[in-house]
C-alpha positions, 0 to 999 in steps of 0.5 A: 164125739159120741157124747157130743152127738148124744148131747146134741140129740137131747138138746134138739130132740123137739126140733128133730121131731118137728123136722120129721113131722114136716118131712112126713107131711111133705111126702104125704101132701106132694110137697104142698106142706113145705111150700113157702106159702103154707109154711108162712100160714103155718107160723101165722096159725101157730101164733094164737096157740103159741102166745097162750102156751107161753103163759100156760108154760109159766102156770104149769111150771108153778104147779097149776093149769088153767081151763078157762084160757080159751074163754079168756081169749074169746072174751078179750077178743070180743071186747076189743071188737066191740070197742072198735066196731060198735063203740068206735073207740079206735085201735089203741083204746080197743087193745088197751081195754082187752089187755085190761080185761085180761089182767082183771080176769087173771087177778080175779082167778088168781085171788081165788086160787092163791088166797081162797085156796080153791083148786085151780081146776074148779076156779078155772072150770067155773071161769071157762063158763063165766067168760064164755057167757061173757063172749056171747053177751058181748057179741050178741051171739053174732059175728062182728066183722072188722074192717080197720086195716091197722087192727087187721095188720096185727094178725095178717100183716108181714114185715118187709123183706129187708127188715126180715133179713136184718132181724134174722141176723140180729137174732143169730148174733144175740143167740150166739152172744148169749151162749158165749156169755153163758160159757164165759160166766161158767168159766169165771166161776170155775164150772166146766163147759162143753167142748168148744167143738160142741158149741161150734156145732150148735152155732152152725145149727142156729145159723142154718135154721135161721137162714133157711127160715128167713129165705123161706119166709121171704120167698112168700111175703116175709115174716108174719107180724104176729110171729114177731109178737110171739118171739118178743113175748118169748124173749120177755118170758125167758128173761123173767124165768131165767134172770129174775127173782120172780122166775126163781120163785115160780120154779121153787113154788112149782118144785116144792111149795112147802120148801118154797114157803119155808125159804121165805117165798110168798107163795100166794103172791107168786101164784097170783102173779102167774095167773095174771101173767097167763090171762094177759097172754090170753088177752094178747092172743085174743087180739091176734086171733080176731085180727087174723080172722078179721072178725070176732065170733062167739066160738073164738078161743073154744078148745084153745086151753087144751091146745095150750096145755098139750103144747106145753106137755109136748114141749117137755114141761113137766105137769108135776111143776118146777121143770120146763122152758119157754122155748119148749112151749113154743116148739110144742105149739109148732108141733101141734099146729103142724099136725093140724095144718098137715092133716087139714091139707090131707082133708082128714075129717075133724074127728080123725084130727082130734083122735091123732092129737089126743094120741099125741098128747097121751104119748107126751104125758107118758114120756113126761112121767117116764122121764120123771121116774128115771130122774128120780 
């Protein structure tokens, strides 16, 4: 039983840490933090950082990082706003243009890093300046207001409450089914499985968390639509990393690029794909960001690259590459957003918030280094 408790704590440490943060802020804000309205707003706020944290997670697992992703968010969001408002192209063409720009930016930076052998730090730092300049050019350094209800729904809409219940039940069935399939697969090939009591404990935890989540969400207006985008992308990225050859290549390149090359992996193509994937998530985040605010501003995306990197580190994705999970990045983004949301409710000054988040980031990196040394 003691071993089962330790295994549970190891697996759900980030969830427990998040729960502690919520309890502390609930106490400090006289329960305002945990009201259904604020929890709903918190999840909607998390989506912008969460989406790019997914791409950044893949990038860091491959052994790289991107300092330009905040500017990519701003540039793609600005292009979609210009296409929608000034060029009057409609919602779908505006979104497609933004996604294409994100893919092109990823291709541009990936070629320099993978084939030009220029350090990612230099390429993406230059990209940060280039694409921030593109934001200012597209917006004329002015705010572009959006008024298309369909486009705004992407960032501000909610799912109907009955649909929310249905999707939550399906999510519980899928998560438990995937775990049972994994246990059967291990049994089939002669590997040991954790005790069934441990699995039942985990399934009960999943059902309780999802149940509380949907009750709270439906107590306000339902599940925010942008959160559905995050979940869909997270499932897609999880499948990519865990179930495809490309995912194995990404982990191999991040773990030891020389060994990966000697084993026949095309490192350059893998790295190029990683940057294209990351900037695609930047474009999706840009669309969601301006839809949530119903406007594209010259400052859109500023500083998001640091939040994305911090989310990944807090989510136990190793900066040395080769280790980490998609769900860790999502939890890390939720931790970062919870800190920001809670401190804002307490009316803490911006400089205090930055100091706190900086300390949290340093502690997360220290824990990552310590864990790496222990594993060695």
